[in-house]
Backbone as ProteinMPNN parsed JSONL, in Angstrom:
{"seq_chain_A": "MANEKNKKHHDLRQRTHDRVDKIMDKAESMKASGQDAMDRITDKAKTMKGNADGYISKNPEKSVLIAAGIGALIGAALAAAMMKRRE", "coords_chain_A": {"N_chain_A": [[43.008, 2.609, 34.492], [41.59, 0.355, 33.585], [39.158, 1.058, 34.632], [38.575, 3.31, 33.132], [38.262, 2.139, 30.604], [36.001, 0.591, 31.121], [34.145, 2.632, 31.562], [34.072, 3.868, 29.014], [33.136, 1.719, 27.552], [30.643, 1.399, 28.765], [29.505, 3.89, 28.108], [29.44, 3.725, 25.315], [27.73, 1.54, 25.028], [25.396, 2.63, 26.155], [24.838, 4.719, 24.327], [24.331, 3.176, 22.073], [22.045, 1.756, 22.905], [20.306, 3.936, 23.17], [20.107, 4.771, 20.509], [18.961, 2.52, 19.33], [16.512, 2.562, 20.662], [15.457, 4.938, 19.566], [15.21, 4.158, 16.895], [13.335, 2.103, 17.151], [11.145, 3.585, 18.095], [10.661, 5.176, 15.841], [9.966, 3.198, 14.009], [7.582, 2.261, 15.143], [6.056, 4.574, 14.884], [5.955, 4.789, 12.094], [4.551, 2.464, 11.528], [2.061, 3.024, 12.675], [1.334, 5.214, 11.111], [1.196, 3.986, 8.598], [-0.924, 2.228, 9.073], [-2.997, 4.04, 9.471], [-3.149, 5.16, 6.901], [-3.889, 2.882, 5.463], [-6.404, 2.393, 6.58], [-7.778, 4.673, 5.667], [-7.71, 4.222, 2.897], [-9.167, 1.855, 2.728], [-11.688, 2.737, 3.631], [-12.274, 4.555, 1.565], [-12.381, 2.809, -0.618], [-14.592, 1.254, 0.078], [-16.588, 3.196, -0.046], [-16.458, 3.851, -2.778], [-17.213, 1.396, -3.862], [-19.839, 1.224, -2.942], [-20.924, 3.416, -4.334], [-20.577, 2.513, -6.971], [-22.183, 0.218, -6.933], [-24.669, 1.421, -6.533], [-24.904, 2.929, -8.915], [-24.934, 0.878, -10.807], [-27.293, -0.41, -10.09], [-29.172, 1.564, -10.709], [-28.747, 1.968, -13.412], [-28.773, -0.512, -15.138], [-28.622, -1.539, -17.835], [-26.884, 0.2, -19.183], [-24.634, -0.195, -17.613], [-23.975, -2.848, -18.205], [-23.33, -2.581, -20.91], [-21.113, -0.866, -20.731], [-19.347, -2.501, -19.29], [-19.066, -4.59, -21.143], [-17.846, -3.211, -23.237], [-15.424, -2.439, -22.039], [-14.359, -4.98, -21.567], [-14.082, -5.837, -24.225], [-12.144, -4.017, -25.138], [-9.949, -4.697, -23.485], [-9.595, -7.346, -24.294], [-8.944, -6.933, -27.021], [-6.558, -5.512, -26.724], [-4.96, -7.427, -25.439], [-4.93, -9.412, -27.436], [-3.604, -8.033, -29.494], [-1.14, -7.63, -28.271], [-0.283, -10.26, -27.997], [-0.08, -11.031, -30.68], [1.909, -9.318, -31.569], [3.989, -10.229, -30.033], [4.483, -12.705, -31.127], [5.684, -12.088, -33.491]], "CA_chain_A": [[42.906, 2.322, 33.08], [40.462, -0.57, 33.415], [37.965, 1.829, 34.966], [38.32, 4.171, 31.973], [37.735, 1.259, 29.567], [34.629, 0.246, 31.514], [33.304, 3.817, 31.347], [33.906, 3.994, 27.568], [32.264, 0.614, 27.152], [29.315, 1.731, 29.263], [29.007, 5.014, 27.304], [29.131, 3.195, 23.984], [26.54, 0.706, 25.197], [24.263, 3.521, 26.388], [24.524, 5.379, 23.05], [23.738, 2.152, 21.215], [20.675, 1.542, 23.382], [19.528, 5.133, 22.834], [19.84, 4.744, 19.065], [17.997, 1.438, 19.09], [15.217, 3.07, 21.13], [14.972, 5.898, 18.563], [14.799, 3.385, 15.719], [12.086, 1.413, 17.499], [10.099, 4.601, 18.127], [10.375, 5.549, 14.454], [9.263, 2.063, 13.406], [6.209, 2.284, 15.668], [5.397, 5.719, 14.267], [5.693, 4.443, 10.699], [3.501, 1.447, 11.534], [0.794, 3.719, 12.947], [1.041, 6.019, 9.931], [0.78, 3.046, 7.557], [-2.247, 1.718, 9.415], [-3.938, 5.135, 9.194], [-3.311, 5.235, 5.446], [-4.65, 1.697, 5.049], [-7.792, 2.615, 6.994], [-8.371, 5.658, 4.749], [-7.885, 3.574, 1.594], [-10.273, 0.909, 2.882], [-12.932, 3.517, 3.673], [-12.521, 5.097, 0.23], [-12.777, 1.685, -1.474], [-15.971, 0.898, 0.432], [-17.445, 4.248, -0.594], [-16.492, 3.684, -4.233], [-18.003, 0.198, -4.144], [-21.231, 1.608, -2.738], [-21.313, 4.273, -5.453], [-20.682, 1.679, -8.165], [-23.386, -0.617, -6.776], [-25.828, 2.295, -6.755], [-24.964, 3.253, -10.336], [-25.34, -0.333, -11.532], [-28.721, -0.644, -9.798], [-29.985, 2.574, -11.404], [-28.491, 1.92, -14.856], [-28.242, -1.851, -15.422], [-28.292, -1.749, -19.247], [-25.686, 0.988, -19.461], [-23.527, -0.843, -16.909], [-23.602, -4.036, -18.975], [-22.656, -2.127, -22.127], [-19.788, -0.358, -20.344], [-18.52, -3.663, -18.95], [-18.764, -5.296, -22.395], [-16.876, -2.388, -23.963], [-14.127, -2.568, -21.358], [-13.885, -6.332, -21.848], [-13.645, -5.884, -25.625], [-10.876, -3.28, -25.22], [-8.906, -5.512, -22.855], [-9.376, -8.482, -25.187], [-8.228, -6.463, -28.212], [-5.187, -5.171, -26.311], [-4.245, -8.688, -25.214], [-4.729, -10.062, -28.731], [-2.562, -7.283, -30.198], [0.125, -7.906, -27.592], [0.114, -11.635, -28.315], [0.314, -11.051, -32.087], [3.197, -8.631, -31.641], [4.979, -11.092, -29.383], [4.783, -13.818, -32.046], [6.485, -11.588, -34.639]], "C_chain_A": [[41.732, 1.376, 32.788], [39.157, 0.161, 33.685], [37.574, 2.736, 33.789], [37.742, 3.357, 30.815], [36.282, 0.886, 29.861], [33.685, 1.411, 31.262], [33.041, 4.006, 29.858], [32.949, 2.919, 27.043], [30.813, 0.914, 27.559], [28.695, 2.858, 28.422], [28.597, 4.551, 25.906], [27.851, 2.363, 24.023], [25.293, 1.568, 25.372], [23.851, 4.227, 25.096], [23.842, 4.402, 22.086], [22.284, 1.89, 21.618], [19.785, 2.729, 23.029], [19.158, 5.139, 21.355], [18.836, 3.655, 18.71], [16.598, 1.879, 19.527], [14.625, 4.053, 20.123], [14.467, 5.176, 17.321], [13.473, 2.675, 15.982], [10.917, 2.398, 17.544], [9.688, 5.005, 16.714], [9.595, 4.434, 13.757], [7.802, 2.026, 13.861], [5.411, 3.416, 15.03], [5.03, 5.413, 12.813], [4.579, 3.402, 10.599], [2.138, 2.1, 11.733], [0.374, 4.539, 11.734], [0.55, 5.134, 8.786], [-0.616, 2.498, 7.816], [-3.313, 2.78, 9.151], [-4.209, 5.243, 7.695], [-4.145, 4.061, 4.939], [-6.123, 1.848, 5.412], [-8.485, 3.599, 6.056], [-8.645, 5.035, 3.387], [-9.054, 2.6, 1.644], [-11.609, 1.637, 2.892], [-13.279, 4.058, 2.287], [-12.982, 3.991, -0.72], [-14.219, 1.264, -1.192], [-16.953, 1.917, -0.13], [-17.586, 4.097, -2.099], [-17.32, 2.464, -4.631], [-19.493, 0.505, -3.996], [-21.752, 2.467, -3.878], [-21.501, 3.457, -6.729], [-21.926, 0.797, -8.098], [-24.65, 0.202, -7.037], [-26.002, 2.625, -8.223], [-25.459, 2.054, -11.134], [-26.821, -0.617, -11.309], [-29.614, 0.317, -10.564], [-29.874, 2.471, -12.911], [-27.967, 0.545, -15.277], [-27.834, -2.056, -16.891], [-26.993, -1.042, -19.608], [-24.462, 0.338, -18.811], [-23.035, -2.066, -17.655], [-22.854, -3.628, -20.24], [-21.257, -1.602, -21.823], [-18.852, -1.528, -20.04], [-18.119, -4.433, -20.208], [-17.721, -4.525, -23.196], [-15.487, -2.488, -23.356], [-13.527, -3.946, -21.622], [-13.369, -6.463, -23.27], [-12.305, -5.165, -25.797], [-9.72, -4.097, -24.628], [-8.567, -6.705, -23.743], [-8.588, -8.078, -26.426], [-6.776, -6.132, -27.876], [-4.363, -6.432, -26.084], [-3.956, -9.407, -26.528], [-3.618, -9.36, -29.506], [-1.198, -7.561, -29.581], [0.624, -9.305, -27.928], [0.585, -11.736, -29.769], [1.696, -10.419, -32.249], [4.315, -9.5, -31.068], [5.408, -12.24, -30.305], [5.677, -13.385, -33.185], [7.946, -11.664, -34.396]], "O_chain_A": [[40.976, 1.594, 31.841], [38.153, -0.1, 33.022], [36.392, 2.905, 33.492], [36.838, 3.822, 30.12], [35.441, 0.868, 28.962], [32.559, 1.214, 30.805], [31.905, 4.278, 29.467], [32.082, 3.181, 26.21], [29.883, 0.702, 26.781], [27.518, 2.799, 28.065], [27.548, 4.936, 25.389], [26.998, 2.48, 23.144], [24.246, 1.266, 24.799], [22.662, 4.328, 24.795], [22.9, 4.761, 21.381], [21.403, 1.813, 20.762], [18.635, 2.544, 22.632], [18.03, 5.473, 20.992], [17.958, 3.865, 17.874], [15.615, 1.602, 18.84], [13.425, 4.012, 19.852], [13.431, 5.533, 16.761], [12.593, 2.656, 15.121], [9.821, 2.081, 17.083], [8.5, 5.158, 16.428], [8.664, 4.707, 12.999], [6.9, 1.788, 13.058], [4.244, 3.246, 14.679], [3.932, 5.737, 12.36], [3.758, 3.456, 9.683], [1.176, 1.768, 11.04], [-0.801, 4.557, 11.368], [-0.399, 5.488, 8.086], [-1.4, 2.322, 6.883], [-4.401, 2.467, 8.667], [-5.355, 5.396, 7.273], [-5.009, 4.235, 4.08], [-6.995, 1.47, 4.63], [-9.641, 3.396, 5.687], [-9.689, 5.287, 2.786], [-9.844, 2.528, 0.702], [-12.557, 1.206, 2.236], [-14.44, 4.025, 1.879], [-13.877, 4.211, -1.536], [-14.973, 0.955, -2.114], [-18.019, 1.555, -0.629], [-18.687, 4.199, -2.64], [-18.046, 2.5, -5.625], [-20.305, 0.094, -4.825], [-22.877, 2.281, -4.341], [-22.454, 3.671, -7.478], [-22.638, 0.646, -9.09], [-25.585, -0.272, -7.684], [-27.122, 2.606, -8.733], [-26.298, 2.192, -12.024], [-27.524, -1.02, -12.235], [-30.692, -0.064, -11.02], [-30.805, 2.847, -13.625], [-26.827, 0.441, -15.73], [-26.808, -2.68, -17.161], [-26.117, -1.615, -20.255], [-23.379, 0.324, -19.397], [-21.831, -2.307, -17.738], [-21.859, -4.255, -20.604], [-20.318, -1.864, -22.576], [-17.703, -1.541, -20.482], [-16.977, -4.876, -20.332], [-16.811, -5.124, -23.769], [-14.494, -2.608, -24.073], [-12.327, -4.068, -21.871], [-12.351, -7.112, -23.511], [-11.431, -5.646, -26.517], [-8.64, -4.17, -25.215], [-7.396, -7.039, -23.925], [-7.673, -8.789, -26.841], [-5.87, -6.436, -28.652], [-3.203, -6.5, -26.488], [-2.867, -9.949, -26.716], [-2.777, -10.023, -30.113], [-0.209, -7.711, -30.299], [1.822, -9.509, -28.123], [1.545, -12.451, -30.059], [2.543, -10.933, -32.98], [5.441, -9.496, -31.566], [6.555, -12.686, -30.262], [6.359, -14.213, -33.788], [8.736, -11.284, -35.26]]}, "name": "protein", "num_of_chains": 1, "seq": "MANEKNKKHHDLRQRTHDRVDKIMDKAESMKASGQDAMDRITDKAKTMKGNADGYISKNPEKSVLIAAGIGALIGAALAAAMMKRRE"}
């Protein structure tokens, strides 16, 4: 009877270890996948930055006007939100 309990205990322990190993493997896989995605996003951001820098260098006046327009839109949206909040 004690031998049977030991075997059940051993089997349960082995199944638990197997499941923990599977979870650890999945975590490692997810970490690698997340790192790959982060690397792709970083590369894309660098490319976009390079493209934006090139556009700004070729079209400085237009870039300033676009930036001013975006700033004015953001300012107007914030002002409208603040006015609405006060009501």
